[in-house]
C-alpha positions as CSV (number, residue, x, y, z in Angstrom):
1,M,-91.1,-33.0,42.6
2,R,-89.1,-32.3,45.7
3,N,-85.4,-32.9,45.8
4,A,-85.2,-33.7,42.1
5,V,-83.2,-32.7,39.1
6,V,-83.7,-33.4,35.4
7,V,-80.5,-35.0,34.1
8,D,-79.0,-34.7,30.6
9,S,-76.9,-37.3,28.9
10,G,-73.5,-35.6,29.5
11,P,-73.4,-36.2,33.3
12,L,-74.7,-39.8,32.8
13,I,-72.0,-40.5,30.3
14,A,-69.4,-38.9,32.6
15,L,-70.6,-41.1,35.5
16,F,-69.8,-44.3,33.6
17,D,-66.7,-43.1,31.6
18,R,-63.7,-42.7,33.9
19,D,-61.8,-41.0,31.1
20,D,-64.5,-38.3,30.6
21,A,-63.4,-34.8,31.5
22,Y,-66.4,-34.4,33.8
23,H,-66.2,-37.8,35.5
24,K,-64.7,-36.7,38.8
25,R,-66.9,-33.6,39.0
26,V,-70.1,-35.5,38.4
27,V,-69.2,-38.2,40.8
28,A,-68.4,-35.6,43.5
29,F,-71.7,-33.9,42.8
30,I,-73.7,-37.1,43.1
31,E,-71.9,-38.1,46.3
32,A,-72.5,-34.6,47.8
33,H,-76.3,-35.0,47.1
34,P,-77.2,-38.6,48.0
35,R,-80.9,-37.9,48.3
36,L,-81.2,-36.1,45.0
37,R,-83.5,-37.9,42.6
38,L,-82.3,-37.9,39.0
39,I,-85.1,-37.8,36.5
40,T,-84.6,-38.3,32.8
41,S,-86.3,-39.0,29.5
42,W,-86.3,-42.0,27.1
43,A,-84.4,-39.8,24.6
44,V,-81.6,-39.1,27.2
45,L,-81.5,-42.8,28.2
46,N,-81.2,-43.8,24.6
47,E,-78.5,-41.2,23.8
48,T,-76.5,-42.1,26.9
49,A,-76.6,-45.9,26.2
50,A,-75.7,-45.5,22.6
51,L,-72.8,-43.1,23.3
52,L,-71.4,-45.2,26.1
53,G,-71.6,-48.3,23.9
54,S,-69.8,-46.6,21.0
55,R,-67.3,-44.5,22.9
56,V,-66.5,-46.6,26.0
57,G,-67.7,-50.1,25.2
58,K,-70.6,-52.5,25.6
59,Q,-69.8,-53.2,29.3
60,A,-70.2,-49.5,30.1
61,E,-73.5,-49.4,28.3
62,L,-74.7,-52.5,30.2
63,D,-73.4,-51.1,33.5
64,F,-75.4,-47.9,32.9
65,L,-78.6,-49.8,31.9
66,I,-78.3,-52.0,35.0
67,W,-77.8,-48.9,37.2
68,A,-80.8,-47.2,35.6
69,E,-82.9,-50.4,36.0
70,R,-82.0,-50.5,39.7
71,G,-83.3,-46.9,40.2
72,G,-80.2,-44.9,39.6
73,V,-82.3,-42.6,37.5
74,V,-86.1,-42.2,37.3
75,L,-87.3,-42.6,33.8
76,A,-90.2,-40.2,33.3
77,P,-93.0,-41.2,30.9
78,Q,-93.5,-38.9,27.9
79,D,-96.3,-39.7,25.4
80,A,-96.7,-38.9,21.7
81,A,-98.1,-35.5,22.5
82,T,-94.8,-34.6,24.0
83,L,-93.2,-34.9,20.5
84,V,-95.0,-31.7,19.4
85,Q,-93.5,-29.8,22.3
86,I,-90.0,-31.3,21.7
87,R,-90.2,-30.4,18.0
88,M,-91.3,-26.8,18.8
89,L,-88.3,-26.4,21.0
90,V,-85.9,-27.9,18.5
91,E,-87.3,-25.4,15.9
92,K,-87.0,-22.5,18.4
93,Y,-83.3,-23.3,19.1
94,R,-82.5,-24.6,15.6
95,D,-79.3,-22.3,15.3
96,L,-77.9,-23.7,18.6
97,P,-76.5,-27.1,19.5
98,F,-79.9,-28.1,21.0
99,D,-81.0,-31.6,19.9
100,F,-83.9,-34.0,20.5
101,A,-82.5,-35.2,23.8
102,D,-81.9,-31.7,25.0
103,A,-85.4,-30.7,24.1
104,S,-86.8,-33.7,25.9
105,V,-85.0,-32.5,29.0
106,A,-86.6,-29.0,28.7
107,V,-90.0,-30.5,28.1
108,L,-89.6,-32.9,31.0
109,A,-88.6,-30.0,33.3
110,E,-91.8,-28.2,32.3
111,Q,-94.0,-31.3,32.7
112,S,-92.5,-32.2,36.1
113,G,-92.2,-28.7,37.5
114,V,-88.5,-29.3,38.1
115,T,-86.5,-26.4,36.6
116,Q,-83.1,-27.6,37.8
117,V,-81.1,-29.6,35.4
118,L,-77.8,-31.5,35.7
119,T,-75.9,-31.0,32.5
120,V,-72.3,-30.3,31.3
121,D,-73.7,-28.3,28.4
122,R,-73.1,-24.6,29.0
123,D,-75.9,-23.8,26.4
124,F,-78.5,-24.7,28.9
125,E,-78.0,-21.3,30.5
126,I,-80.0,-19.8,27.6
127,Y,-82.7,-22.4,27.0
128,K,-86.2,-22.1,28.4
129,D,-88.9,-24.6,28.8
130,G,-92.1,-24.4,26.8
131,R,-93.6,-21.9,29.4
132,G,-90.6,-19.6,29.0
133,K,-89.0,-20.6,32.4
134,R,-85.2,-20.7,32.4
135,L,-83.6,-24.0,33.3
136,K,-81.0,-23.7,36.1
137,N,-77.9,-25.9,35.8
138,V,-77.1,-27.3,39.3
139,L,-73.4,-27.9,38.4
140,P,-71.5,-24.7,39.2
141,L,-71.2,-22.8,35.9
142,A,-67.7,-21.7,36.8
143,V,-66.5,-25.3,36.4
144,V,-68.5,-26.2,33.3
145,R,-66.8,-25.7,30.0
146,A,-68.5,-25.8,26.6
147,R,-68.0,-29.2,24.9
């Protein structure tokens, strides 16, 4: 996919939580790349909605869902066979803070051919997709701190 990036939950949460440490940075990045298509997985959509609802409030969760519904993010289909790939990556990185949503991002990158990710997780520097390709974080690493 041309002009696309796979997005993790951290930047999506930051986009809808003005008090998030990464809010201004993510907003500035999105504004600087208006034609960039954000692609994500159901796992990330679920994690983002749940964390916004519990940390920020139900209105932030609803605002995010409406934004997603209107095309703010492309929700990529992932079928049951994808679960095997996700589980294998979670096993591979079991000693790192790599969860189901993170693995769904890596698998989605592999499936879509998009190796660029938008994340605030520094750990993505070391993760690879199922084919062994490194995932490149498009947020400047100099400004991303471990959470």
